N, CA, C and O of each residue as an XYZ file, in Angstrom:
1016
protein
N     115.983     99.074     71.293
C     116.022    100.412     71.352
C     116.945    100.684     72.572
O     116.393    100.557     73.665
N     118.227    101.028     72.572
C     119.259    101.535     73.516
C     118.609    101.273     74.618
O     117.401    101.070     74.493
N     119.309    101.190     76.209
C     118.541    101.468     77.142
C     119.960    102.734     78.202
O     121.093    102.361     78.506
N     119.684    103.386     78.347
C     120.387    104.388     79.254
C     120.816    103.650     80.801
O     119.910    102.960     81.267
N     122.032    103.723     81.594
C     122.142    103.277     82.738
C     122.165    104.070     83.323
O     123.220    104.036     83.956
N     121.305    105.331     83.695
C     120.898    105.872     84.655
C     119.076    106.404     84.398
O     118.406    106.644     83.393
N     118.810    106.411     85.826
C     117.517    107.050     85.819
C     117.737    108.943     85.385
O     118.786    109.574     85.511
N     116.577    109.412     84.939
C     117.004    111.073     84.731
C     115.708    111.609     85.177
O     114.567    111.437     84.749
N     116.182    112.303     86.148
C     114.855    112.897     87.082
C     114.323    114.063     86.261
O     114.772    114.051     85.115
N     113.567    114.974     86.502
C     113.350    116.379     85.780
C     114.005    117.181     86.061
O     114.054    118.016     85.157
N     114.489    117.381     86.735
C     115.753    118.820     86.581
C     116.872    118.089     86.552
O     117.698    118.260     87.449
N     117.118    117.111     85.489
C     118.433    116.874     84.892
C     119.215    115.619     85.550
O     119.855    114.747     84.962
N     118.997    115.766     86.852
C     119.864    114.910     87.706
C     119.714    113.886     87.271
O     118.624    113.532     86.821
N     121.066    112.915     87.292
C     121.125    111.149     86.895
C     121.593    110.576     88.116
O     122.509    111.008     88.816
N     120.665    109.251     88.372
C     120.650    108.249     88.970
C     121.278    106.910     88.873
O     120.418    106.040     89.009
N     122.393    106.458     88.698
C     122.945    105.431     88.375
C     122.360    104.152     88.258
O     122.641    103.615     89.329
N     121.801    103.465     87.676
C     120.944    102.174     87.735
C     122.516    101.123     87.888
O     123.399    101.228     87.037
N     122.664    100.042     89.227
C     122.996     99.283     89.570
C     123.159     98.024     88.920
O     124.194     97.426     88.627
N     121.690     97.653     88.705
C     121.049     96.136     88.358
C     119.916     96.603     87.833
O     119.221     97.564     88.162
N     119.792     95.718     86.873
C     118.466     95.244     86.376
C     118.047     94.432     85.620
O     118.713     94.251     84.601
N     116.743     93.598     85.820
C     115.999     92.620     85.408
C     114.766     92.520     84.905
O     114.229     93.628     84.889
N     114.063     91.640     84.472
C     112.633     91.645     84.085
C     111.665     92.387     85.205
O     110.603     92.998     85.090
N     112.345     92.123     86.124
C     111.220     92.844     87.840
C     111.876     93.879     88.482
O     111.234     94.541     89.297
N     113.003     94.132     88.271
C     113.616     95.005     89.283
C     114.589     96.342     88.784
O     115.323     96.362     87.796
N     114.480     96.868     89.256
C     115.933     97.887     88.640
C     116.492     98.314     90.413
O     115.740     98.483     91.373
N     117.985     98.402     90.409
C     118.432     99.262     91.751
C     119.468     99.752     91.361
O     120.367     99.361     90.617
N     119.152    101.254     92.300
C     119.769    102.238     92.012
C     120.853    102.685     92.765
O     120.976    101.970     93.759
N     121.629    103.504     92.712
C     122.773    103.862     93.440
C     122.105    105.369     94.240
O     122.458    106.398     93.664
N     121.415    105.525     95.183
C     120.559    106.574     95.418
C     121.000    107.532     96.276
O     121.011    107.591     97.506
N     121.388    108.326     95.358
C     121.659    109.463     96.419
C     121.308    110.209     97.794
O     120.180    110.432     98.236
N     122.558    110.545     98.371
C     121.905    111.464     99.881
C     121.297    112.620     99.407
O     121.656    113.218     98.393
N     120.109    113.029    100.348
C     119.158    114.157    100.255
C     118.300    113.815     99.559
O     117.629    114.717     99.056
N     117.946    112.383     99.226
C     116.172    111.867     98.609
C     115.537    111.457    100.304
O     116.031    111.067    101.362
N     114.213    111.805     99.806
C     113.545    111.152    100.886
C     113.002    110.375    100.063
O     113.020    110.453     98.834
N     112.239    109.193    101.082
C     111.550    107.967    100.313
C     110.012    107.864    101.391
O     109.900    107.280    102.469
N     109.156    108.518    100.761
C     108.067    109.244    101.413
C     106.833    108.992    100.657
O     107.046    109.200     99.462
N     105.306    108.528    100.951
C     104.519    108.708     99.732
C     104.410    109.878     99.024
O     104.632    111.036     99.377
N     103.948    109.314     97.721
C     103.822    110.792     97.023
C     103.256    111.866     96.950
O     103.550    112.972     96.497
N     101.897    111.168     97.744
C     101.369    112.755     98.360
C     101.991    114.015     99.600
O     101.611    115.150     99.891
N     102.977    113.230    100.034
C     103.839    113.833    100.751
C     104.460    115.167    100.699
O     105.632    115.354    100.372
N     103.654    116.054    101.024
C     104.194    117.646    100.546
C     105.290    118.436    101.563
O     105.786    119.537    101.323
N     105.496    117.762    102.529
C     106.334    118.628    103.803
C     107.489    118.341    102.757
O     108.408    118.863    103.388
N     108.060    117.888    101.632
C     109.523    118.270    101.090
C     109.331    118.132     99.370
O     108.591    117.420     98.691
N     110.293    119.097     99.040
C     110.515    118.609     97.488
C     111.748    117.922     97.184
O     112.309    118.128     96.108
N     112.166    117.209     97.949
C     112.857    115.875     97.719
C     112.308    114.697     97.627
O     112.978    113.674     97.769
N     111.141    114.686     97.402
C     110.395    112.939     97.289
C     110.663    112.440     95.831
O     110.072    112.699     94.783
N     111.853    111.561     96.123
C     111.890    110.393     95.478
C     111.382    109.876     94.835
O     111.765    109.670     93.684
N     110.230    109.427     95.360
C     109.274    108.536     94.588
C     108.729    109.200     93.572
O     108.846    108.786     92.418
N     107.816    110.733     93.992
C     107.240    111.273     93.361
C     108.356    111.843     91.743
O     108.337    111.843     90.512
N     109.030    112.173     92.696
C     110.386    112.611     91.390
C     110.598    111.630     90.122
O     110.995    112.002     89.017
N     110.197    110.066     90.552
C     110.533    109.432     89.714
C     109.525    108.854     88.997
O     109.782    108.347     87.905
N     108.249    108.850     89.508
C     106.681    108.793     88.834
C     107.147    109.735     87.656
O     107.441    109.345     86.526
N     107.169    111.350     88.214
C     106.934    112.307     87.286
C     107.876    112.046     86.079
O     107.701    112.551     84.970
N     108.886    111.213     86.401
C     109.789    111.289     85.280
C     109.374    110.174     83.817
O     109.589    110.072     82.610
N     108.550    109.408     85.100
C     108.283    108.010     83.888
C     106.886    109.274     83.140
O     107.352    109.985     82.250
N     105.901    109.435     83.347
C     105.141    110.108     83.276
C     105.180    110.974     82.078
O     104.320    111.048     81.200
N     106.517    111.744     82.181
C     106.761    112.582     80.738
C     107.350    112.287     80.130
O     107.810    113.011     79.247
N     107.747    110.633     80.343
C     108.150    109.255     79.412
C     109.733    109.715     78.930
O     109.882    109.817     77.712
N     110.812    109.972     79.713
C     112.082    110.579     79.495
C     112.084    109.258     78.671
O     111.257    108.379     78.425
N     113.601    109.554     78.300
C     114.306    108.710     77.449
C     114.430    107.565     78.745
O     113.495    106.765     78.730
N     115.025    107.439     79.411
C     115.011    106.144     79.867
C     114.069    105.427     80.411
O     114.482    104.303     80.696
N     112.963    105.608     80.676
C     111.849    105.224     80.933
C     111.002    104.611     79.489
O     110.389    103.543     79.457
N     111.132    105.462     78.481
C     110.480    105.287     77.204
C     111.203    103.997     76.755
O     110.604    103.303     75.933
N     111.957    103.742     77.026
C     113.117    103.060     75.853
C     113.023    101.425     76.504
O     113.402    100.386     75.965
N     112.275    101.647     78.069
C     112.113    100.131     78.694
C     110.244     99.807     79.069
O     109.720     98.939     79.767
N     109.725    100.783     78.360
C     108.475    100.749     78.686
C     108.036    100.539     79.658
O     107.156     99.717     79.916
N     108.852    101.605     80.709
C     108.118    101.890     81.708
C     107.198    102.335     81.990
O     106.917    103.472     81.610
N     106.289    101.530     82.851
C     104.641    102.729     83.506
C     104.598    102.843     84.700
O     103.728    103.576     85.171
N     105.628    102.079     85.676
C     105.699    101.849     87.247
C     107.119    101.510     87.735
O     107.878    100.730     87.161
N     107.364    102.134     88.772
C     108.433    101.850     89.347
C     108.351    101.948     90.960
O     108.247    103.105     91.365
N     108.379    100.944     91.950
C     108.068    101.374     93.275
C     109.099    100.712     93.988
O     109.600     99.664     93.581
N     109.523    101.428     95.307
C     110.970    100.872     95.905
C     110.357    100.190     97.385
O     109.529    100.640     98.177
N     111.102     98.976     97.387
C     110.707     98.039     97.851
C     110.452     97.591     99.497
O     109.674     96.850    100.098
N     111.999     98.831     99.969
C     112.795     98.940    101.084
C     112.794    100.648    101.205
O     112.236    101.425    100.430
N     113.645    101.008    102.496
C     113.337    102.208    102.363
C     114.622    102.446    102.972
O     115.014    101.776    103.928
N     115.573    103.775    102.228
C     116.855    104.115    103.186
C     116.273    105.364    103.741
O     115.190    105.835    103.393
N     117.371    106.049    104.958
C     116.944    107.480    105.274
C     117.317    108.407    104.368
O     118.104    108.104    103.471
N     116.941    109.314    104.454
C     116.782    110.241    103.545
C     118.443    111.093    102.959
O     118.669    111.747    101.941
N     119.336    110.711    104.108
C     121.174    111.065    103.878
C     122.001    110.238    103.550
O     123.153    110.474    103.187
N     121.112    108.461    103.723
C     121.619    107.659    103.621
C     121.997    107.291    101.473
O     121.262    107.622    100.543
N     123.112    106.677    101.406
C     123.389    106.718     99.884
C     123.585    105.130     99.682
O     123.989    104.414    100.598
N     123.299    104.704     98.548
C     123.638    103.653     97.883
C     122.167    102.561     97.714
O     120.984    102.896     97.791
N     122.715    101.268     97.478
C     121.786    100.233     96.721
C     120.394    100.839     97.332
O     120.256    101.315     98.459
N     119.252    100.688     96.171
C     118.294    101.049     96.342
C     117.512     99.932     95.393
O     117.806     99.867     94.199
N     116.357     98.930     96.047
C     115.798     97.840     94.877
C     114.303     98.409     94.885
O     113.435     98.547     95.747
N     114.434     98.720     93.272
C     112.634     99.099     93.041
C     112.210     97.936     92.267
O     112.965     97.058     91.847
N     110.707     98.008     92.081
C     110.081     97.052     90.941
C     109.158     97.757     90.101
O     108.458     98.762     90.223
N     109.442     96.681     88.972
C     108.880     97.414     87.508
C     107.240     97.163     87.782
O     106.576     98.168     87.528
N     106.678     96.324     88.124
C     105.358     95.926     88.616
C     104.823     95.980     89.708
O     105.477     95.895     90.748
N     103.088     96.186     89.668
C     102.481     96.129     90.858
C     102.684     94.923     91.534
O     102.976     94.879     92.729
N     102.460     93.375     90.409
C     102.866     92.504     91.012
C     103.815     91.746     91.418
O     103.879     90.595     91.851
N     104.795     92.857     91.138
C     106.323     92.781     92.330
C     106.430     92.732     93.033
O     107.234     91.990     93.596
N     105.415     93.775     93.696
C     105.729     94.631     95.230
C     105.231     93.256     96.066
O     105.888     93.292     97.107
N     104.709     92.527     96.081
C     104.132     92.064     97.346
C     105.603     90.392     96.990
O     106.084     89.841     97.980
N     105.820     90.146     96.237
C     107.086     88.948     96.026
C     108.402     89.618     96.779
O     109.168     89.115     97.602
N     108.383     90.648     96.321
C     109.939     91.211     96.685
C     109.851     92.018     98.595
O     110.583     91.857     99.572
N     109.172     92.472     98.475
C     108.211     92.667    100.120
C     108.888     91.925    101.226
O     109.610     92.123    102.204
N     108.143     90.745    100.415
C     107.996     89.263    101.438
C     109.729     88.774    101.964
O     110.213     88.177    102.926
N     110.185     89.349    100.860
C     111.875     89.346    101.207
C     112.714     89.597    101.796
O     113.788     89.077    102.098
N     112.005     90.805    102.061
C     112.568     91.676    103.834
C     111.764     91.427    104.654
O     112.215     91.158    105.767
N     110.604     91.413    104.512
C     109.894     90.977    105.563
C     110.492     89.318    106.453
O     110.717     89.267    107.662
N     110.627     88.239    105.582
C     111.351     87.393    106.377
C     112.826     87.065    106.066
O     113.436     86.009    105.896
N     113.104     88.126    106.057
C     114.651     88.205    106.554
C     115.299     87.385    105.343
O     116.325     86.972    105.883
N     115.321     86.918    104.080
C     115.476     86.299    103.030
C     116.600     87.741    102.331
O     117.769     87.500    102.030
N     116.401     88.205    102.279
C     117.267     89.625    101.770
C     118.043     90.232    102.898
O     117.629     90.936    103.819
N     119.461     89.742    102.588
C     120.664     89.835    102.917
C     121.551     91.081    102.712
O     122.131     91.204    101.632
N     121.680     91.908    103.567
C     121.863     93.398    103.824
C     123.666     93.917    103.995
O     124.555     93.339    104.620
N     123.709     94.693    103.503
C     125.132     95.212    104.042
C     125.578     96.679    103.986
O     125.511     97.134    102.844
N     126.008     97.522    104.900
C     126.258     98.545    105.411
C     127.507     98.975    105.171
O     128.288     98.054    105.413
N     128.058     99.940    104.810
C     129.251    100.558    105.744
C     129.398    101.794    106.344
O     129.095    102.817    105.730
N     129.792    101.818    107.379
C     129.388    103.145    108.348
C     130.709    103.684    108.566
O     131.609    102.852    108.456
N     131.141    105.161    108.919
C     132.041    105.409    108.981
C     131.254    106.258    110.675
O     130.286    106.994    110.862
N     132.118    105.749    111.426
C     131.906    106.015    113.230
C     132.714    106.804    114.208
O     133.931    106.773    114.020
N     132.311    107.444    115.126
C     133.462    107.996    115.540
C     134.028    107.096    116.707
O     133.625    105.941    116.849
N     134.526    107.393    117.144
C     135.413    106.092    118.095
C     135.925    104.919    117.741
O     136.177    104.776    116.545
N     136.219    103.746    118.716
C     137.027    103.053    118.260
C     136.114    102.340    118.995
O     135.627    102.765    120.043
N     135.804    101.061    118.400
C     134.991     99.652    119.384
C     136.002     99.025    119.960
O     137.199     99.062    119.672
N     135.312     98.303    120.995
C     136.077     97.412    121.825
C     136.462     96.359    121.426
O     137.479     95.839    121.886
N     135.504     95.640    120.184
C     136.251     93.933    119.855
C     136.002     94.536    118.359
O     135.199     95.437    118.116
N     136.924     93.808    117.291
C     136.745     93.520    115.854
C     135.141     93.331    115.505
O     134.747     94.033    114.573
N     134.196     92.498    116.116
C     133.171     92.046    116.055
C     131.823     91.950    116.935
O     131.771     91.367    118.018
N     130.887     92.518    116.400
C     130.033     92.960    117.677
C     128.412     92.061    117.032
O     128.255     91.619    115.893
N     127.597     92.024    117.965
C     126.201     91.939    117.294
C     125.360     93.104    118.895
O     125.593     93.265    120.093
N     124.412     93.598    117.917
C     123.875     94.275    119.012
C     122.063     93.998    118.730
O     121.557     93.926    117.610
N     121.282     93.873    120.093
C     120.106     93.074    119.760
C     118.957     94.080    120.952
O     117.915     93.818    121.551
N     119.696     95.076    120.860
C     118.588     96.616    121.935
C     117.276     96.758    121.137
O     117.308     97.371    120.070
N     116.029     96.182    121.628
C     114.886     96.543    120.831
C     114.440     98.329    120.799
O     114.619     99.288    121.550
N     113.949     98.151    119.819
C     113.154     99.675    119.515
C     112.134    100.092    119.226
O     111.321     99.510    118.508
N     111.985    101.245    119.768
C     110.624    101.798    119.802
C     110.237    103.448    119.461
O     111.034    104.237    119.969
N     109.500    103.854    118.939
C     109.566    105.325    118.617
C     109.557    106.068    120.271
O     108.925    105.587    121.212
N     110.303    107.174    120.341
C     110.804    108.001    121.285
C     109.715    109.054    121.586
O     109.895    110.177    121.114
N     108.743    108.847    122.227
C     107.533    109.763    122.640
C     107.942    111.020    122.839
O     107.045    111.857    122.946
N     109.235    111.442    122.930
C     109.834    112.469    123.692
C     110.208    113.775    122.538
O     110.256    114.983    122.772
N     110.505    112.868    120.906
C     110.739    113.431    119.774
C     110.179    112.789    118.313
O     110.485    111.685    117.862
N     109.510    113.523    117.858
C     108.815    113.072    116.763
C     109.896    112.760    115.524
O     110.612    113.488    114.836
N     109.643    111.229    115.586
C     110.953    110.896    114.590
C     112.104    110.340    115.021
O     112.959    109.775    114.339
N     112.085    110.543    116.295
C     113.519    109.448    116.685
C     113.066    108.042    117.232
O     111.911    107.761    117.553
N     113.997    107.328    117.278
C     114.083    105.886    117.883
C     114.420    105.728    119.355
O     115.103    106.719    119.614
N     114.334    105.226    120.103
C     115.223    105.033    121.203
C     114.900    103.278    121.421
O     113.909    102.663    121.025
N     116.063    102.755    122.163
C     116.470    101.522    123.010
C     115.311    101.424    123.738
O     115.091    102.285    124.591
N     114.433    100.421    123.535
C     112.981    100.332    124.503
C     112.662     98.676    124.879
O     111.771     97.945    124.446
N     113.837     98.375    125.928
C     113.757     97.012    126.482
C     112.227     96.290    126.856
O     112.108     95.083    126.642
N     111.155     97.009    127.377
C     110.268     96.727    127.513
C     109.580     96.526    126.577
O     109.500     95.384    126.125
N     108.856     97.623    125.994
C     108.087     97.679    124.638
C     108.200     97.900    123.193
O     107.390     98.168    122.306
N     109.849     97.641    123.256
C     110.496     98.074    122.256
C     110.151     96.552    121.035
O     109.502     95.597    121.461
N     110.663     96.563    119.637
C     110.236     95.631    118.757
C     111.517     94.951    118.629
O     112.524     95.450    118.127
N     111.392     93.511    119.226
C     112.775     93.173    118.373
C     113.830     93.954    116.819
O     113.549     94.225    115.652
N     115.268     94.077    117.809
C     116.032     94.406    116.257
C     117.454     93.979    116.391
O     118.080     94.154    117.436
N     117.904     93.483    115.457
C     119.697     92.893    115.686
C     120.344     93.655    114.809
O     119.501     94.246    114.134
N     121.476     93.945    114.470
C     122.397     93.901    113.914
C     124.020     93.588    114.257
O     124.692     93.870    115.249
N     124.347     92.906    113.047
C     125.918     92.366    113.606
C     126.867     93.436    112.912
O     126.687     93.751    111.736
N     127.777     93.925    113.602
C     128.402     94.887    113.719
C     130.240     94.266    112.720
O     130.548     93.086    112.889
N     130.974     94.951    112.028
C     132.453     93.834    112.010
C     133.147     95.385    111.541
O     132.565     96.148    110.771
N     134.580     95.695    112.204
C     135.413     96.794    112.103
C     135.970     96.478    111.047
O     136.463     95.361    111.205
N     136.206     96.960    109.795
C     136.806     97.082    108.980
C     138.038     98.007    108.827
O     138.923     97.611    108.068
N     138.224     99.384    109.560
C     139.793    100.111    109.611
C     139.441    100.945    110.275
O     138.272    101.307    110.140
N     140.343    101.645    111.331
C     139.916    102.453    112.186
C     141.164    103.925    111.908
O     142.182    103.372    111.493
N     141.284    104.639    111.943
C     141.904    105.622    111.953
C     141.815    106.681    112.469
O     140.910    107.406    112.056
N     142.747    107.214    113.615
C     142.450    108.505    114.723
C     141.406    108.504    115.325
O     141.388    107.502    116.040
N     140.590    109.032    115.422
C     139.338    108.785    116.229
C     137.800    108.630    115.541
O     136.746    109.095    115.974
N     137.982    107.974    114.552
C     137.183    107.442    113.354
C     136.977    106.177    113.206
O     137.736    105.789    114.094
N     136.417    104.977    112.653
C     136.367    103.715    112.577
C     135.830    103.662    111.075
O     135.558    104.713    110.495
N     135.733    102.855    110.672
C     134.905    102.448    109.093
C     134.065    100.688    109.904
O     134.645     99.762    110.471
N     132.955    100.827    109.680
C     132.520     99.266    110.346
C     131.482     99.083    109.240
O     130.818     99.841    108.533
N     131.645     97.498    109.414
C     130.370     96.745    108.331
C     129.233     96.533    109.330
O     129.411     95.820    110.318
N     127.724     97.321    109.019
C     126.883     96.639    109.597
C     126.092     96.076    108.833
O     125.932     96.371    107.649
N     125.240     94.785    109.737
C     124.667     93.918    108.740
C     123.504     93.824    109.650
O     123.637     93.310    110.760
N     122.231     94.351    109.188
C     120.632     94.444    110.125
C     120.095     93.093    109.227
O     119.887     92.709    108.076
N     120.020     92.598    110.932
C     118.946     90.729    110.912
C     117.522     91.229    110.316
O     116.920     90.746    109.357
N     117.155     92.281    111.104
C     115.744     92.781    111.261
C     116.002     94.519    110.575
O     117.089     95.094    110.649
N     114.991     95.008    110.058
C     114.638     96.162    109.563
C     113.724     97.295    109.893
O     112.868     97.885    109.235
N     114.397     97.481    111.745
C     113.904     98.377    111.794
C     113.843     99.935    111.599
O     115.066    100.036    111.506
N     113.433    101.162    111.469
C     113.477    102.236    111.194
C     114.880    102.669    112.158
O     115.058    102.437    113.354
N     115.687    103.297    111.298
C     116.519    103.556    112.211
C     117.717    103.006    112.881
O     118.674    103.579    113.401
N     117.415    101.694    112.736
C     117.951    100.611    113.231
C     119.422    100.400    113.320
O     119.840     99.930    114.378
N     120.443    100.730    112.183
C     121.886    100.573    112.171
C     122.333    102.026    113.014
O     123.422    102.171    113.569
N     121.680    102.641    112.991
C     121.941    103.941    113.958
C     121.749    104.505    114.737
O     122.252    105.609    114.944
N     120.846    103.857    115.527
C     120.504    103.613    117.074
C     121.841    102.563    117.363
O     122.828    102.798    118.060
N     121.673    101.916    116.953
C     122.425    100.580    117.537
C     124.018    100.904    117.150
O     125.003    100.773    117.876
N     123.981    101.143    116.440
C     125.771    101.846    116.157
C     125.664    103.112    117.673
O     126.396    102.871    118.632
N     125.043    103.951    117.712
C     125.167    104.936    119.063
C     125.515    104.156    120.450
O     126.354    104.481    121.290
N     124.299    102.610    120.454
C     124.201    102.113    121.242
C     125.338    101.397    121.453
O     125.400    100.794    122.524
N     126.442    101.295    120.543
C     127.568    100.384    120.744
C     128.606    101.517    121.352
O     129.343    101.327    122.319
N     128.535    102.424    120.780
C     129.784    103.892    121.433
C     130.679    104.104    120.027
O     131.824    104.435    119.720
N     129.438    103.704    119.372
C     130.309    104.402    117.897
C     129.264    105.329    116.906
O     129.195    105.230    115.681
N     128.783    105.892    117.430
C     127.436    106.931    117.183
C     128.364    107.072    115.168
O     129.550    107.087    114.840
N     127.005    107.146    114.297
C     127.496    107.296    112.770
C     127.760    109.365    112.694
O     127.240    110.334    113.247
N     128.717    109.165    111.802
C     129.223    110.413    111.932
C     128.401    111.231    111.027
O     127.876    110.533    110.160
N     128.054    112.757    110.927
C     127.104    113.426    110.727
C     125.740    113.263    111.434
O     125.005    114.248    111.369
N     125.277    112.174    112.102
C     124.305    111.697    112.936
C     123.674    113.072    113.795
O     124.113    113.265    114.929
N     122.801    113.869    113.316
C     122.075    114.482    114.491
C     121.297    114.480    115.562
O     121.157    115.310    116.461
N     120.524    112.855    115.247
C     119.904    112.516    116.047
C     120.430    111.380    116.860
O     119.657    110.854    117.661
N     121.574    110.967    116.755
C     121.686    109.901    117.159
C     123.441    109.952    118.058
O     123.861    109.116    118.858
N     123.991    110.928    117.679
C     125.016    111.425    117.767
C     125.871    112.516    117.674
O     125.164    113.358    117.121
N     126.875    112.981    117.858
C     127.692    114.251    118.323
C     127.035    115.503    116.451
O     127.045    116.733    116.477
N     126.635    114.750    115.312
C     126.201    115.375    114.514
C     127.799    116.087    113.564
O     128.695    115.572    112.895
N     127.408    117.671    114.057
C     128.662    118.203    112.918
C     129.937    117.789    113.403
O     130.321    117.784    114.573
N     130.570    117.430    112.341
C     132.349    117.450    112.526
C     132.879    118.248    111.390
O     132.118    118.709    110.539
N     134.352    118.450    111.350
C     134.849    118.972    110.461
C     135.394    118.123    109.384
O     136.102    118.759    108.603
N     135.288    117.093    109.168
C     135.427    116.326    108.099
C     134.678    116.777    107.113
O     133.506    117.141    107.200
N     135.589    116.746    105.838
C     135.629    117.255    104.381
C     134.334    116.363    103.977
O     133.425    117.119    103.635
N     134.009    115.175    103.916
C     133.295    114.330    103.492
C     131.805    114.629    103.506
O     131.009    114.445    102.585
N     131.594    115.076    104.602
C     130.013    115.420    104.979
C     129.698    116.464    104.055
O     128.488    116.684    104.026
N     130.434    117.241    103.228
C     130.083    118.018    102.336
C     129.500    117.115    100.900
O     128.994    117.772     99.989
N     129.605    115.620    100.775
C     129.220    114.881     99.951
C     128.414    113.808    100.026
O     127.711    113.274     99.167
N     128.629    113.522    101.318
C     127.963    112.822    101.963
C     127.635    113.341    103.801
O     128.328    113.419    104.816
N     126.410    113.562    103.503
C     125.564    114.494    104.881
C     125.613    113.101    106.067
O     125.865    113.477    107.212
N     125.450    111.917    105.938
C     125.396    110.818    106.576
C     126.655    110.232    106.384
O     127.063    110.449    105.243
N     127.605    109.416    107.235
C     128.519    108.390    106.775
C     127.848    107.169    106.987
O     128.366    106.445    107.838
N     126.773    106.730    106.402
C     126.054    105.416    106.228
C     126.024    105.008    104.701
O     125.539    105.871    103.969
N     126.410    103.969    104.155
C     126.227    103.952    102.755
C     125.896    102.508    102.687
O     126.719    101.644    102.991
N     124.472    102.198    102.214
C     123.872    100.821    101.313
C     124.425    100.098    100.401
O     124.128    100.272     99.219
N     125.559     98.920    100.889
C     126.425     98.288    100.273
C     125.919     97.220     98.802
O     126.173     97.038     97.612
N     125.092     96.765     99.857
C     125.464     94.932     99.250
C     123.928     94.869     99.537
O     123.571     95.356    100.610
N     122.793     94.234     98.568
C     122.253     93.218     98.774
C     122.372     91.956     98.015
O     123.142     91.799     97.068
N     121.465     90.957     98.544
C     122.048     89.351     98.291
C     120.483     88.865     98.074
O     119.773     89.520     98.836
N     119.614     87.813     97.185
C     118.879     87.428     97.458
C     118.441     86.411     96.169
O     118.780     86.475     94.988
N     117.709     85.616     96.745
C     117.309     84.782     95.179
C     116.015     85.260     94.838
O     115.092     85.496     95.617
N     116.036     85.395     93.455
C     114.789     86.070     92.783
C     113.652     84.901     93.474
O     113.684     83.685     93.666
N     112.468     86.210     93.768
C     111.053     84.953     94.282
C     110.329     84.601     93.048
O     109.424     83.784     93.216
N     110.541     85.082     91.698
C     109.646     84.006     90.618
C     110.670     83.076     90.055
O     110.251     81.940     89.833
N     111.967     83.321     89.767
C     112.962     81.946     89.277
C     114.035     81.135     90.621
O     114.597     80.045     90.513
N     114.050     81.592     91.211
C     115.177     81.346     92.266
C     116.575     81.705     92.541
O     117.327     81.508     93.496
N     116.731     82.536     90.939
C     118.095     82.642     90.559
C     118.466     83.929     91.775
O     117.890     84.898     92.270
N     120.084     83.089     91.896
C     120.750     84.324     92.972
C     121.031     85.594     92.374
O     121.602     85.801     91.303
N     120.616     86.330     93.102
C     120.916     87.857     92.782
C     121.796     88.706     93.839
O     121.508     88.755     95.035
N     122.999     89.427     93.212
C     124.433     90.518     94.129
C     123.815     91.653     93.559
O     123.141     91.482     92.543
N     123.939     92.863     94.074
C     123.862     94.209     93.525
C     124.971     94.590     94.707
O     124.644     94.501     95.890
N     126.037     94.934     94.390
C     126.925     96.220     94.847
C     126.875     97.356     94.075
O     126.617     97.525     92.884
N     127.306     98.451     95.383
C     127.221     99.511     94.992
C     128.948     99.756     94.962
O     129.705     98.982     95.548
N     129.413    100.895     94.224
C     130.820    101.443     94.390
C     131.080    102.257     95.936
O     130.385    103.152     96.417
N     132.180    101.691     96.450
C     132.391    102.522     97.266
C     133.657    103.271     97.577
O     133.631    103.696     98.733
N     134.541    103.513     97.053
C     136.175    104.373     96.567
C     135.676    105.874     96.805
O     136.199    106.676     97.579
N     134.619    106.089     96.029
C     134.200    107.622     96.480
C     134.125    107.858     98.168
O     134.909    108.401     98.947
N     132.893    107.235     98.348
C     132.669    107.194     99.740
C     133.311    107.284    100.534
O     133.352    108.351    101.147
N     134.262    106.011    100.967
C     135.360    105.722    101.484
C     136.640    107.660    101.671
O     137.065    108.393    102.565
N     136.670    107.574    100.448
C     137.763    108.450     99.948
C     137.553    110.223    100.900
O     138.260    111.152    101.291
N     136.029    109.786    100.876
C     135.539    111.156    101.367
C     135.695    111.543    102.651
O     135.692    112.713    103.033
N     135.885    110.202    103.592
C     135.900    110.116    104.812
C     137.389    109.804    105.412
O     137.672    109.753    106.609
N     138.365    109.587    104.198
C     139.650    109.528    104.495
C     139.967    107.900    104.694
O     140.925    107.507    105.360
N     139.206    107.179    104.148
C     139.745    105.693    103.668
C     139.867    105.080    102.415
O     139.492    105.670    101.402
N     140.405    103.843    102.376
C     140.914    103.602    100.627
C     141.202    102.155    100.879
O     142.006    101.734    101.710
N     140.436    101.415    100.045
C     140.706     99.506     99.362
C     142.142     99.836     98.932
O     142.601    100.707     98.193
N     142.740     98.764     99.703
C     143.956     98.402     98.803
C     143.980     97.868     97.590
O     143.524     98.690     96.795
N     144.381     96.616     96.929
C     144.627     95.966     95.954
C     144.086     94.990     96.546
O     143.012     94.583     96.101
N     144.648     94.386     97.644
C     144.095     93.392     98.407
C     142.880     93.261     98.692
O     142.599     92.099     98.983
N     141.873     94.112     98.739
C     141.059     94.203     99.284
C     141.166     94.453    100.716
O     140.257     93.965    101.389
N     141.905     94.983    101.220
C     142.027     95.630    102.514
C     141.255     96.978    102.488
O     140.746     97.621    101.570
N     141.376     97.217    104.134
C     140.797     98.928    104.127
C     142.148     99.785    105.154
O     142.833     99.521    106.142
N     142.041    100.458    104.576
C     143.304    101.895    105.586
C     142.445    103.207    105.432
O     141.352    103.599    105.022
N     143.679    103.669    106.049
C     143.099    105.421    105.816
C     144.363    105.875    105.049
O     145.489    105.385    104.966
N     143.782    107.001    104.507
C     144.360    107.523    103.183
C     145.810    107.694    103.949
O     146.762    107.391    103.231
N     146.137    108.120    105.259
C     147.009    109.125    105.518
C     148.172    107.755    105.617
O     149.374    107.942    105.802
N     147.519    106.326    105.447
C     148.615    105.418    105.711
C     149.398    105.303    104.984
O     150.334    104.533    105.201
C-alpha cells in the first residue's frame, strides 16, 4: 500500500514527514502546537493528542503504515518549528530517549536574533533553574541551576538582526532561548526572554524565530548513522535571509 509523505490531523492539517524507518517518524513540526500529555486540558493545540486521535480514526496515513502508536521522545516549545522525532512503538521509547539523555543525539537550530554578537562563535554555560517569580519561565541560577551548555555560531547579520546557529549540548527547558538572551542576542518573537513584539513580517508565519534544523544520531538498534534535516528556505525568507548557491547566508536585501 502506498504511503503518504505527511501526517494528517483531524482538521485536515497536513504535517510533512521528513524521515521514516522501522522505528521512527520525524516530522516538520509547525509552530503553534504544544507537546504535552494527552490528558492536559489547558489547550486545544495538543499535538500528541491530535496525532493519537488521527491514528485511532484510522486515517489513511496511519492505516497504510499499520500504526497504532506514535510518541515524541524530545520536546520543542509550542512556537518552535522543525525536526521532531517520534517513535513507532513503546519498546523504542527508552532506547531513543537514552540518546538524548546521554548526549548522543546531535542537534542544530537556527535562531533569528536581535542584535549582533560580539564574536563569530561562542559557548554559553549558564546554569538554569525554574524562575519562582514566574511560572513557566526559566532563569540563570549559578547556585541552584542545573548545568547547561549551548554552542553558538553567527551565520549572517543584517541591520539589527542576526541569524545564529545554536547547538545545545544539554537539553534544559528553554535552554537556547535563555542562553541566547544571556548572550545579548534574544530570539525574535520571544515574549519571555526578549522584547517579544517586532514589526517583522515573518512573525505571522513563525511566531518565534527558532527552528529545529538537524538531528544526527546512531540508530540504537543497528548502529546505522541517521541524519535528518528540515528545509530552511521559507524560515529564512520570512525573516529576510537567504542561502546562496554556495551555501552561504545573506540578507534578502543584499
